N, C-alpha and C positions, 0 to 999 in steps of 0.2 A: 504494499500500500504506499509506503513511503517513496518507494522508487518511482511509483506513478505520479505521486505528487511533486517529486523533484523533476520529472520529465515535463509535467505541465508548467511548472515554474520556469525551467529552462526555456520551453516554447514561448511563454509570455514575455520573458526578457527579450528573446530573439525577434519576437513580433514587434516589440517596441524598437529595436535596433534597426530592423530592415523595413518597417512600415509595410509589410507585405505578409499574407498569410501563407504563401507557398514557400518562400525562401527558409523559414525557420524548419519545415518539414525536411527540405533538402539537407539542412545542416544536420538534422538529427537521424538522417537515414542510416548512417553507419553504426549507430549504437546497438541495434539488435545483433549484427554480426559480431561485435565484441563480446556480447553475452553468450553467443554460441561457442566462441572460444573459451570462455571462462568455464562453462559447463562441461566442455569436452576435456578441458585440462584437469578439472577436479575428478572427473570420471575416470581418466587415465590414471591419475595418482592415487585413486581411491581415498580422496580426502573429503572432509564434510565441509559444505559451504556454510561456515559459521559467520559470526558477527564481524570478525577481522577480514574475512574474505569479502563480504558484502561491502565494507569500507573500501577495499580494493576496487570493487565493481564501481563504486561512486567515483572514485579517482579515475578509473579507466573512461567512464562516461565523460569527464571532463576533458581528458586527452583527446578523445575521438571527436567530441564536439569542437573542441579548439582546432584540430586539423581541417574539419569541414568548414568551419567559420572562416578561416584564412582563404580557402579557395572560394567560397561564394562571395566574400567581401572583394577579392581580387577581380572576379568576374563583374561585379557591380561597377569597380572603379574603372575597368577597361571599357564597360558599356558607356560610362559618362565621358571618358576621354575620346572615344571613337563613336560618335553617334550614327555614322552611316554604314558601319560594318555589320554584316549579318551576325546573329547570335552564335551560330555554329562556329564561325571563324574566332569570335571572341572566346568562347568556351575552351576551343582547341588551344588558342594562345595562352590563355590562363593556365590551362592544364600543363602544357610544356614548360611554363615559367615557373610554377610552383611544384613541380616534380621533385627536383632535388631537394629543397628545403623540407618538404613534408616527409619524404623518404628517409633523409638523414636523421631528422628528429625522431622518427619511428625506430630506426635501427639503434640509435644510441640510447633511447629509453629502454627497449628491450635488452640490450646488452648490459645495461645497468642494473636491471631488475632481476634477470634469470639467476646470477650468482648468488643474490640474496634469498631467492625462493629456493634454492638447493642448498643452501648453507655453506657455500664455498667461502673460505676465510673466516668461518665461524657461523654459528647457528642461532637464530632468534626465533623461538615459536610464536611470538606475536606479530612479527613483521613478514615471516614467510608465507602466510596465506594471502596477505595484501599483495605481496610481490609475485606470487604465482597467479592471482587473478589479473593483475595488470600485465605481467610479462607474457602470458598466453593469450589474453583477450585482445591486446593491442595488435600482435601480428596476424591474427585471425579475425580481424574485423571485416574480412572478406574472404572468400574461398581461395584467393591467391595468397602470396607470401607476405604481405604487409598491408597495414590499414591503410596506407596510402593508396592501395589498388582500389579500395572502396571509394575513397575520397576523390581519387584522380581517374576513375574509370566510371563506377556507377553514378556518382553525383553529376558529373558532366553529361552523361547520357540522359539522365533525368531532367536536367536543366534545359538541354536541347529539346527533349521530347515535350516538355511543357511549353517551351517558347516557339517552337516550330508550329506552323499551321495558323498562327494568329495573323490576322491580315495586316497588321501595322505594328510599329515599334511602340505606339501608345498603348495597344492592347496588351503587348508583351510586357510593357512596364506596369500595367495594372495587375496583371496575373502574376508576374515574376518580380 
């Protein structure tokens, strides 16, 4: 119940930020994929999804939403800078431009969390479940190898799908 309340809260804050009802959904589309990774990781490790693991899920949600937010915000900025360019080209350009920063932050996050999850260099029973949740949820936020694949493949596809078919840029702006 608390997770649903947090998701609604995130949506409302993003609604105020973007002044759109669709863009917050695009930002939050990667969150369920992270949850799939967390469930799979805890099932493979035969661990219990306890309170500390759920705190890790909350942290994971923030990381994944931040990655998505970076991409959607960059698409919006390019749309304002290049008003005559079709949305498909803008999304492709934004995706190419943000691939490296999002991918590198994803890799470094996972590389920093997995040693803590497995107790390399010392073990802490309180931080290990959080690190396991974030360390496995982040790279599996999509079926491919990194959460950036969700943000940089599915998110642009959804952006273009929603934006294409609209008769004018004004219609796209009102929906997107």
